[in-house]
N, C-alpha and C positions, 0 to 999 in steps of 0.2 A: 536490382531487379525483383519486382514483386512475384508473387506465385503465379498469377495469370500470365505475365510476360514469360516466366520461366516455361509454363506448360506449353504456350504457343511456340516458343522457340525449339523445345525439344520435339514437339508434334511435326514442324516443318522439317527439322533436321533428319528425323528418323523416316519421313516420307521420301525425303531426298535420297537417303541411303537405300531405302526399300526400292526406289526406282533405278538406281545405279546398279544394284545387286541383281534385282530380277528381271529387269527389262533390258538393261544395257550390258549386263554380265561384266561390269567394270566397277567393282567395289572399291571404295577409297579408304575403308577402315576395316579392322580385323573383326571376326566374329564376336571375340571377347568384348571389344570396345562397343559393337552395336548392341550386344546383350546389356551391357552397362547403361546405355542410354535408354534402352527399351524399359528396363527394371526401374530406373529412376522415374520415368513417365508414369509407369504403372502405379508406383507407390504415391505420386503426387495426385494423381486422378482419384485414388482411394480416399486420400485426405480431403481433397478439394473437388468433389465431383461436379460442383457447379461450374468450373472452369474448364471441365474436359470437353473437347471437341465432339460434335455430334458424329463426326466421321474420323475419330481418333485412330491413328495407326495401330493402336492396341486392340482395337476391335476385330483385327485380322485373325486373332487366335481362335475365334469362334465362341460360341456360348451353348448351354444345354436347354436354351428356350425352346419350347415346342412350337414350331411354326405351323400354321395351318394353311399356309399357301393360299392366301386370298386371291381372287381373280381380279385383274385390273385391265382396263382397256389400253390398247397401244394408241399413241398419239402419231405414229407414223406407219406406213404401209409395210407389213411384214409378210409379204406373200411367198409362194413357192416360185421356182424357176421352171421355165420350159426347158426341154432336154433335147439334146442331139448326141448321136453315138458314132459319127464318122467325121474325119477331117473334111471331106467334100461337103457334107451337110453344114459344117461350121462356116466354110468358105461362102456357101450359098446364102447363109443367114447374114453374114456380113455385106455381101454385095446387095442383097435385098433391102437391108437396112439403110445403107448408103444411098441406094436408089431413091427411097422413100422421103429422103431429107435433101434439102436444096444445098445447104452448106456442107463443106468438107469435114468428114467425121474421123476421129481418132479412136482406138479401142485399147482397153486394159484387159489382160488376161491373168486372172489370180488362181491360186491353189484353192480347190474346194475341200477343206478339212472335213474328215470323217469324225465330227464330235457333236456337241450339243449347242444349237443356236441360242444366242442370248441377246437381249436389247437391255442396254443400261442408260439410265436417264439421269441427267446432271442438272442442277439448279443453282444459279450463281456460282458455278465452277465447283460445287460439291456433290459427291454421290448422293442422289436421292432415292431411287429404287432400281430393281432389276427385275425383268419379266422374262420367262421363257417365250418361245415362239407361240406356243399354243395354237389357235386356229387361224392365225394371221390377223386377227382383229382384237384378241385379248388374250393373255397368258397369265401363268401363275406367278406371284410375287415371290422370288427366291432370293431376295436381297441379302438376308443374313448369311446365307452360304456363298454367295458370289462375293461378299466382303472379305472372306477368308482367303481368297486367291491374291497372292502377293502381287501378281502383275496388273491387277485391276486398280488404277489410281482412285483414291478415296477423295483427294483434293486436288483440283487442277490449279496450273500457274496463271489462268485468266478467270475472271468471273463470267463465265459463259453459260447459257442455256442450251442444252444439245441432247440428243439421243444418239447413241452409237450402237452399231450392230456387230456382232462379233461371234466367235467360235470357241467355246471352251473344249479343250481336248487334253489327252494324256499321251506323252511321248512313248513310243514302244518299250525302250528299255526301263523307263519307269514303271510302265505297266506290269512287265514281266516281274521286276523286283517286288513291287507292291502285291502283286497276286500271289506270288510265292509265299509271302507272309500269311496270306489268307487261305492258303492250301488251295490255289487256283480256283477259287469260287466264282470268279467273273470271266465271262466268256470272251470279251474283247475290251479294247480301250474305250470304244464309243459307248457301249452299254454301261460301263463304270462311270464314265464322264456324265451321261445323261442321268443315270440313277442317282449319282452323288447330289445333284442339284435338288432333288426332292427328298433327301434324307432330313428327318425331323431334328437331327442333332448337328448343328453347325459345327460343334467342337469335333465331331467325327469327320465332317468334310474337310476341316483345316488340315487333317494328316494325310488326305489324298493328294497325289503330285498333280494338281490341275494346273494348266496353263491356258493362256487366252491370246488370241489374235484379233484385232479389231479391223473391220474392212470397209465400213460405211460410217459416215457422220452426218447427222442432219442438225444444222445449226439454225438457232433462231435468228431471224433477219440476216440470212446468209448473203455474202457478196462474192461468194467463190463462182468461177465460171467453169471449173474442171474437177473431176474426181481426183487427179493427181494433186491438185492444190489442197483438196480436202484431206488426202492422206498425209500430205506434209504438215498441215495444220494439227492433225491428230497426233503425229508424231512429235511435233513441237510441244503439245499440251502434255505429253507424258505416257501416251498410249503406246502399246507394242503392236507394230505393223509388220506383217509378213512381206518382207522386201523380195521374196522369191517370185516376182511377177514379170510379165513382159508388157511393154507399151509399144503400139504400132501405129505409125502414121507416115504419111508421104511428105509431111511437112517437115523439112530438115530443121527449121528454127525451133519447132516444138521438141523435137528429138533432143537437140542440144540443150534447150532451156530446162526441160524437165529432169533430164539426166543429172544435172548438178546436185539435185537433192536426194538421188536414189541411186547411189554408185554401184550397188550390188544387184540392181535389177537389169533386165534386158530391154534395149531400146533399139527399134529397127523399123524399116518400112514394111509394106505389106507383102513383099517378095519373100521376106523372112518368116511369115507367120506359120506356114506348114512345117518348116524345119523346127520351129520352136514347139509346136504342138507334139510333134513326134519325139523330140528330145525330152519333153515332159513325161511322156507316157514311158520312156526309158528309165527316167530318173525316179520314178515312183517308188520303186522297192529300196532304194538307198537313202530315202528321206528318214529322218528320226521319228516321223509322225505318219499316220494314215491319211492318205487323201483318196477320194473316190472319183475325182474328175477335175476339171477347171471351170471357172466361171468367166464368161466374156462379157464386158460390160462397155457401153458407149461412155466416152470420157467426158464429152461435153454435157453439162448439167441442163443447159437451155434445151438441148436436143431431147434429153430424157423426158423433160416436162411435155414436149410437144408429142413425142412418141407415146407416153402415158402407160396405162396399165389395162389388162383384162381383169376380169373377176378372179383370175387364178394367178397371173404372173405379170411382171413388168415386160413391156415390149422392147425394152432397151438393154436387156440381159438374157443370157441363155447358158445353161450349164452343158458343158462337154463331158459327158460320163464316160469314165473308164469301165466298160462293161465287163464284168466277170463272166467266164465261160457259163452258159446256161444250157440246162437240160430240162426236158419235159417228161414228166412221169405221173403215176397215180399213187395217191395216198392210200395204202392199204389198212393201216391201223395207226392209233396212237397209244403207246404204252407209257406207264408211269413208274419212273424210278424214285427211290428214297434213298437219300444219303444217310450217312452215319450220324449227322446232326439233325436229321429229320427233314431237310429241305426236299421238296418234290419238284421233280423236273419231267416235263412231258417230252417224249422222244417220237418222232415221225418215223414210221415203218413204211418203206417205199418199194414200189416194184423196182427191182434192180436196174440201174441206168448207168452207161458210161459217161463219165464227166471228167475232163482235164486229165486224162490218162489213167483213171481208176474207176472201179465200179462201185457206185454209191447205192446203199440200201437203207441208211439210217440218217437222220439229221435232227439236231436239237431244235426244239421249239420254245425254249426259255421258260415261259410262264403262260398263264391264262390270257394275260393282257396282250400278249404277242398273238396268241391264237385268235382272239377277238378282233384285233387290227386287221389280220388277213381274212377274217371271216371264213376260217378253214374248218372243213368237215371231212370225215372219212369217205372215201370214194371219189373226193375232188381230183381233177387234173391240175397239177401244180408245175410251176417253174423252180428249179433248184439251181444254186450257184455254190461256188467254192469261195467264201469270203476271205480275202487275203490270200486267195489261192490255196487255203488249206481246209477251212472248216465248212463242211456242208451246210447249207441253210435253205430252208424254204422261203422263196422270195415273194411269190404271189400265187393266188388261185386264178387258173386260166379258165376252167369250166367247173361249174358246181355240179355235183352228183345229182342228176336230174330225178332219180328215184327217192332220194332222202337229202334234200338240199339244206342241211342243218349246220350248226356251228358246234364243234366239240366242246363239251363242258367237263371240268374236272369232276371226279366222283366226290361225293360229300365225305365218304370215309376212305381211310388208307386201305388200299387193296391188299395189304399184307397183314394187317392186325385189326382192320375194321374200326380204328379210332377215327372220330370226327376230325377232318383236317381244319386247321386254322390258317387264315389268311394274314400274313404279317408283311406290310409293305407290298412290294409287288409279287411276292411268292407265297406258295402254300406250304404248310409244314405239318408233319406228323409229330405230336408232342409226346408220344408214347414211348418211354425209353426202353420198354420191354418189346418193342415192335422187333420181330425176328429179322426183318430186313436191315434195320438200323444196326442191330448187334452184328449180322454177318459183315456189313460193310465196315464197321469198326475194326473187326478182325482183319479183313482185307487190308485195310489201310495200315494197320499195325505191322504186318508182315511184308508190306510192299517194298520195292527196291529202294525208293527214296526215304524209307523209314528204317525199320529193323533190318530190312534186306535178307530175310530168311529165304535162301535159295531153296528150290523144290517145293516152297509152300506158295506157289503162285496163286492167282485168282481161282482158277478152275478147281484147283486142288482144295483150296479152302471152302469153296461152295459146295464140294462133294462132302467134305468132313462135316461141315455145318448141317447140310440137308440130311445127312444120314444120322445125325445127332451124336456124332463122336466128340465134336467140339462145340461147346455152347457159350464160351466167353473167351476173352484173351488170355487168362490164366490156363485155360484148358490146353493152350498150345504146348505148355511146358508139363503138364501132368498126364496127358494122354499116353497111353501105352500103344505106340504106333505099330508094334509087332502084330497087334490084332487085325491089321490091314492086310496080312499075308493071303487071306483067301478073297480079297476084293480084286475085281478086275482091274488091270493096269497097275497094280502095286506088287512089284517083284521085290526080292530080298534086298537087292542093291539100291533100289529107289527108297526102300524103308530106311536103310542105314544112312543114306545121304540126308534124309529128312531129320533123323535122330541127330546126326553130327551137326547140321546147320542149326538146328534149334538150340543146341548146347552152346554153339559158338555165339549165338546172338546175345547170351548172357553177359558176354564181354563188352557190349556196346556201351559208349559213355553215357553218362547221365543225361547230356544235352539230347542225344539221339533218342533215349528212351521217353523222356518228356514230351517231346514233339510227337512221337510215335502214338501216345496215348489219344491224341486227336481231340483235346478239349477244346472248347470254342475260343478262338482269338489267340491260341498258343501255337503260333508259328515259329519258324526258326529264328527270325530276327528277335522276336520278344524273349524267347528263351536264351538266346546268346547274350542279350542285354541283361536279363536277370542275372545270369552267372557272372558276367563281367562286373556286375555292380555288387558283388558279394552274396548273392543268393545261390550258392554253389551246391546246395543240398536240398532235398525235398522237405527236410524238417525246418529249414529256415524259411522256405516259402510258405509251408502250412502255418508256421507261427506268426508270420506278418499278416497272413489271410484271416486267422482266427482273431487276431486284434483288430482287425478291420482298419489296419493303418494305411488308408488311402494316400495321405499326404506323403509318406515315406516311398511309396510306390510311384506316385507322380513326380517325385524328385528325380527319378531315373530319366535321363535325356531321351526324349522321343516318346515317353509314356504320357498319355492323357487320362483323364478320369475314366474313360470308357475301358480302356486296357486294364487300369488298376482294378476297376469294379469287377471285370471278368475274372481276373486272378483271384480275387476274394471270393467270388462266386464258386469258381471251380474247385478251390482248395478248402472250402467250408462244406462241400457238397458231401453227404454221407456216402453215397454210392461210388463216387471218385475216391474218397479216402479208403474204403474197403477195397477197391481195386489196386490202389497204390500199396497197401498193406499186404495183400495176396502175392503181388510181384516182388515185394520186399523179401518175403520169406522164401520165395523161388530162388532168389540170388541175383536178381537184376540190380544194375548199379543206380543208385539213387543219391549219390555225391560225386561231385567232380573236383578234382585238385586244382586249385587256382594257380593259373599260369602267372609268371612275372608279367607285369603289365607292359614293361618295355624291356627289350634285350639290350638296345642302344638307341641312341638318338640320331642314328646316321642318315635317316631320311627326314628329319625334322625340317618343316617348312615346304616339303614337296607335296605336290598334288598329283596323283596318278590316275590314269584311266587304264583299263585293261581290255583287250580285244583279241579274238581269235581263241585257239585251243592250244593246250601245252601238254608235253610229255611228262613233266614232273609235277604238275599241279592240276590234279583232277579230283574235284571240280576247280575251276580257275579262282574260285573265292579263296582257295588256300594260298594263292599267291597274294591276294589282297590282305590276308591275315599277317603274312610275313612282312608287308609294307607297314601295317599299322604297329606292329611289334617294335618297329624301328623308328616310330615317331611320325611316319607318313600319314597322308590322308588319301583314300580312294573315293573317287566319284564316277558317276556313270557316264557323263558326257564331256566331250572335248570343248574347252573354251579358252579364253584369253588367260585364265587363271592356272590352266594345266601346265605342269612343268615337265611330266614324263608320260609317255605312252608305252606300255608293256604289250608287245606285239608277238602273237602266236601265230600258228598256221592258220589260212583262210580268214584274215582280218577283214573287217567290214569297212564301211565308209570313214569311219573314225581316223583311219591311217592317213587318208588324203587331207582330211581337215587339219590333222595334227602337223602334217608337213607344211601346209600353207601358213600355219601359225607359228612355225619354227619350234615346235615342241621337241624335246629330246626324245628320240625313238630308241627304245632298249629291246632287244630281242631276248629269248629264254636264256641263251648261253651267257650274255652279258649280265643278265639279272641274277643268275646263280653266282657269279663272280662277285657282284656287288653284295650279296647276302653273306658271302664268305668273309668278306672284309669287315 
């Protein structure tokens, strides 16, 4: 076998295994064997680049090429959908559509994922390019970023020309885990998914847990008669289809015929439609991902052509929106917040209004682009909702302020230090590290419950101490004489003693906790945990590798990319950061952590665990995961056919039902403790 044949064979084999792992969740080989094949292909492509495929599976890892996201025209219509908000309204739309068409029609009802719309074009069965929805007629070319998503096929099993529409999204559990690593920087899964597509570093995007469902296919010289046939063909070509849909027809033959290929979907006559819609509304909260409604489509493609389009939407489809509770109020003001790393966030100050059981007076506005999109100005009457039933959000402007119908613009300078703000990506930043608000936020972060957890030094107390000039930096927490507060209002002797006691106790916090609490950019819990696990268990070792600029050594840590490695080097060669570390060292904080034995035993070897619910003995529940890993087991977020055990605490989620269906071994806390003892 010559080199070209070897590269071709490896490329096909790796693509097959990527499809089995990421789309079908049915891997045939171990991670170790997959890595061996992948590394072999990488080496061959380096030596013989002329034989590398244009869409080689090695390109999924992303690159650091600066993408300028050129604009390209869509070759298919990528329009919005008309909307309906009631079950009766949907039934009326179906009846009207059937009435306007002579032949009997059937309908498909699919979940409307709350993610980022994408159109991917294939030429001769190979990935050609990917565009954002844009304005419906043209979009940004984000091909390099889309290629990093493992569920996007790069080479199809037929040499076809087509365009597919899909939704790129992030599952809730994946978002929570990822966002925690970045100190809850992102507001929701949708914003992270949409924002990642426009990140200029595809190597960064490759580490974001993006997934994709494809829901429309436009084939060149198509001979298909129905949408269901198109979905089957897309599935056969290797695309990931969301089979959680409903099909409705009064033709029993169609119901039986189509059901053969989609056994997990719902098939029924029109009498079952209302029941299906109500069931989907109830199921919404138990799904792994966010949906904001359903999409109803005419199944027959000939009928779609005849029904056609308006300038805004297709006449053959409509969105059934799950409307969040809305309230109407006035925007009183927009204030600017500055975080510890300088990111500027606008906050809407609202006339208090009751919404979904609570009084709302504030809502985040994300950034200037979001404000511009809403055309929002102070004094406007707005509608607000609770997205995901939790986060207050301004949805739209109902009435402009007639006296001053303007759109709010960020100040040019930081309101706290007067430094000129810089726009980086979609956000504005105050780059002045001496900005008093940034310093105050860094102290609040350091003392917070999830960090050093210094009780009695909550946010309001820290703000008081900072604003009074008693504490000006993190080290001052340990050097300030708290007895001086005896004459201050609200500070009695007992409170002062509690502050002193808890400040002293915080010196015993482990190195891992101290390092995360410093709040350095990109240094979240997972990064710190991985550093320590890979032998960087003291600050001196980390500073040493940073001073040497040994990016290669840091990148060799599993899960670390060049961006993470560069941030570590940047953070631990920074003069101010090193001075802060030295000050805290002298105060007596821990900057070294004893290495634990990697494995207690291998009693959980080969086991794949998922954890759900809350526990008495494992708070947070990640501690249970640590015990599993110490015994050779693996912990993952989602239940799949690979899962061997589900550890169940009180108030488990939907994972329990799925585990039961798959025959996964269910273990409660009591049984788990017994297993650990063994």
